[in-house]
N, C-alpha and C positions, 0 to 999 in steps of 0.2 A: 512619505506616503502615509505613516500612521496618522497624521493630523489632517488627512484628506479623506477620511472615511464618509462615504455617501450611502445613505440607506435607501435602497429601492424596494419597491413592492415586489411580491412574488411574480406577479403578471409582467412587470417591466424587465425582469431579469433575462439576461441574454447568456445562457449556458451552453457550454460544449462538453460533452461526454467524450473521454478518451479512453479507448479500449485497446489494450495491447495483447496481441495474438502470438502464440508459439505453439504450433501443431494443435490447433483448438479441436475440440470435439464438437461436431457440428450440432448435435442435440443441445448441449449446453449453451453453445453460442447462440442458438435460436431463441432459447429461453431467456438469455440476456437481452437480446436484441427486442424481443416482444415485450419485455418489461420496461423498455426505454422508448419504445415507438410513439411518435407524436407527443412527446413530453419535452423535448430539449430542442434548441436552436441549431445545434450541430452534433452529428455522431461521426467522430474521428476515429478510424481504425488503423492502428500502425501494426503491421504484421512483421514479427522477427523470424518467421519460419524461413530457413534457407531456400533459395530459389532453386538448388540442385536437388532437392528432395521432393518427394511426392506431395504437392500441397493440397490441402483440403478445401480451401476457399480462395476466391479471387473476386475481382470486381464484378465479373460476369454472375458469380454465385449470389452476391448480394442483390444484384438488379433482378435476377431471376425470381427471388424471393420478395421482391417489392420493398427491400430496405434502402432507404435513402441515406447512404453513407459517403464520407469522403474516405477512400481506402488507399493507404500507401504500404506499398511492400518494400521493405529494406533489402531484401535478397540474401540476408544472413542474420545470424542472433548477434544484435549489438547490445544486448541487455536491456532490462526493463526501463532502467533509468533513462537512458538515451532515447528510447521509443517514446516515454512519457514526456521528455522535454520536446521532442519534434512536435508532438500534439499540443503541447502548451503553448510553443511559439506560433503555431498556426491559430490557435484560439485567440492569442494576443493580437496577431494580425487581423483577425476578423472582428476586433474590438468587443470580444466577450468580456462581460464582467464577472463570470465565474467559470471554473472547470470543475469537472467531477470525474475522478479516475475510477476505472473499472478493470478487474481481472477478467479474463475470458471465461472463468468458472464461477462468476457471481450472478446473482439474479436479485434486482431491486424489487421490494415489495410494493404493492399498489400504495400511491400516495408518498412514498419514501422521499423522493425529491423535495416535493412541496413542505413536507415536515422539516427537512433540513433548512430549507430556505426560511421558513417562518421562525425556526428556532434561532438561526443566524441573525436575522433582522430584529428580533427581540433582544437578543443579547446585545448587539450593538446599540440599540436604543437605550439599553440601560447602562452604557459606557463601558462594557467589556471589549477589549482589543482582540477580536477573535482572529485566530489564525486559520483554523479549519473546523469544521463540524463533520461528524460521520455517525452512522447508524449502529445500533447494536447488531453484531452479525451472528447468525446461527451456523455452526459447523455442520455441514451436511452428513459428515461421517459420525460425528458423536451426538449430534442433535442437542448440543449444549450452546447456550448463550456465551459468547466471549466476555471476559471481565475487563473492566476499565483498568488501565496500567497507570500507576504512579510509582516513582522510584523513592523508596525510603532510604535511610542512612546507610543501611547495610543491604537489606533485601527488598525485592520488588513487592509492592503491595497490589493485590488483585482485587478489585472492588466489584462485587457481584451486582447485576442489574436485575431488579425485580419487577413484577407486573405493576407493583405500586409506585415505582419511580416515574415522576411525571417531569421532573425538572432537569435541564441539561447537568452532565456530570463532567467536572474538570478531568482531563487526562493528560499525561505528559506526552502520549503521542497516540495517533490513530493509524490502523492499517490503512494503506493507500487506497485500497479498493473501497469505494463508496464514499470516499472523503471528498467534501465540497470546500473549494478554496477560491477566494477572490483573487482574480488576476493582479489587482493592486498589490496584494501580499506577496505574491511570487515575484512581482517586479522589485519589492523591497527587500525580501529575503534572498532571492536568487532562485535558480532552478534546482532540480534533483541532481545530486552529486554522482556523476556518470561513471566515474572510476570504480565505484562499489559493484557495477554491473547488476547485480540482483541481491536481496537480502539486506536488511538494516537500511535501505535507502529511505523508507518512510521515517524511520526513527530518527536518523541523522537530520533530515529536513526539518521535522517537527521540533528537535531539540535546538537546531540553528534558528528556527523562527522564535522559539522561546527567548533566545538571546536578544532578539529584537523588540521583546515585550508582548509576543503574542501568545495567546492562550487557546488551547484545543478543547473542544467539547464533545462527548458522546450523546447523542440525542435519543433517550429511551423510547420515543413515540416513533421512531424510525427503524425499521428492520430490514435485514438483508440476507439472503442465503449465501453461504461462501464455503468453498472447500479448500482445506489445508492440508498440504502433505499427501503422500501416497498411502500412508497408514499412520497408526498411532500405537502407543504402549502406555500402560497405566504405571506411573512411578509415584508411589504413595496416594496422595489426594488429587494427583494431577495427570492429565492425559498430555504426553509428550508426542508432537507429531514428527514423523519420520519421512525422509526424502532420499533421493538417490544419493550416491557418494559425492557427485559433482556439487549438488546442492548443499550438502553437509560442509563441503569445501568452503563455499562462499559464505556460509553462516559463521564458520569458525575464523576464516581469514579476515572478514570484514569486522568482526567483534574484536579481534586483536587489533586491527588497525584503528578503530575508533576509541580504543583505550589510549592511544597516544594523542588524542585531541583534547587538550585541556578545556577548551571552550565548551565542550560538551558537559561540563560539571563533573564534580566529585561524586555525587550520588549515583549518577548513571554509570560513571566508570567503575565504581566499587562493586555495583550489582553485576556488571558484565564481568569483571575480573573473576567474580566467584563463580559464574556460569561457564566459563571457557573449559575448565577441566571436566565439568559434568557433561557438557557437549562431546568432549573427545571420548570419554569412557562410554557413554550410552550409544554414540554414533558407531563406534568400533564395535561394541560388544553385540549390537543388533544388526551388524552387517553379515552378509554370507561369506564374505571374505574378509576376516578381521585384520590380518596383517596388511593387506592392501589398503583398507580403510583407514588403519592407524598411520601408514606412511603418508597418505593423502592428507590426513588431519593435521600431522607434524609439519609437513610442507606448507599448509595453509596458515599455520601459527607463525612460521619463519617469514613468509611472505606478507602476512599482515603486519607484523612488527617492523619489517624492513621496508614497507611501503610499496611492494611489488604488487599492482592492483590490476584492474582490467579483466579480460576474459580467461577463464581456466583452459589450459591446453594439455 
């Protein structure tokens, strides 16, 4: 696949947006859909909301608001990775040349997708083996721009993006929401690792793509609003996003599991190894039920190292 890169114009590109839902907030979802309306070939919506719960959206809901989407309700929560894969397979069946992933709480800025496409085509023309391109995302809670991530020999390097940055910036990975990927790359590298369920799925895929020689880029000219976590705390010079105990379980379990994968590289695994005790400490201390949280996180570590993956029960 890597030797068969074709460079299409922006107007010729056939792109499918894949939006994964889980108890979506209608107001945020409307904002996302409005930001994408009339800009893409397909809007594929995969709903992980369990069918036995009171659902907030349905195909009728989309049609009543004049959104032309392909809606698939899975009937239960099968994880973001499986939902993304279902959407990716549909996009490939429709002969799309690109997919772009979105969480339900993201909003694309005007012209973002065109900026990503233009940057990708320019990079390809210059001989870069592009894996994915993504925008600079602005956290709705902190109002801060996310930094570009690269793994150093010991610690993670966080490269700030400024208004003066015009050129694409290499990144070891991009968050999945807002990332634009050619379907030829997905066919080459493979789909998203479903056993992780949620958390670290974008990182694992990006590092796996790196093993195939692909490079990822943040595009400073493209912006996206995105919400991370339920809240955050300040730790030194950094803001750490906090989630529910279940999400913390996935974060710790999957981090431990990825440590066992030598193909992901020494730098990544060294960085993650140093983070795991910090995760356990912070997530336990900030919980309303510290002992319960600690037990969940210790279980997460055991399951991660032993390869017990899938959905948390």
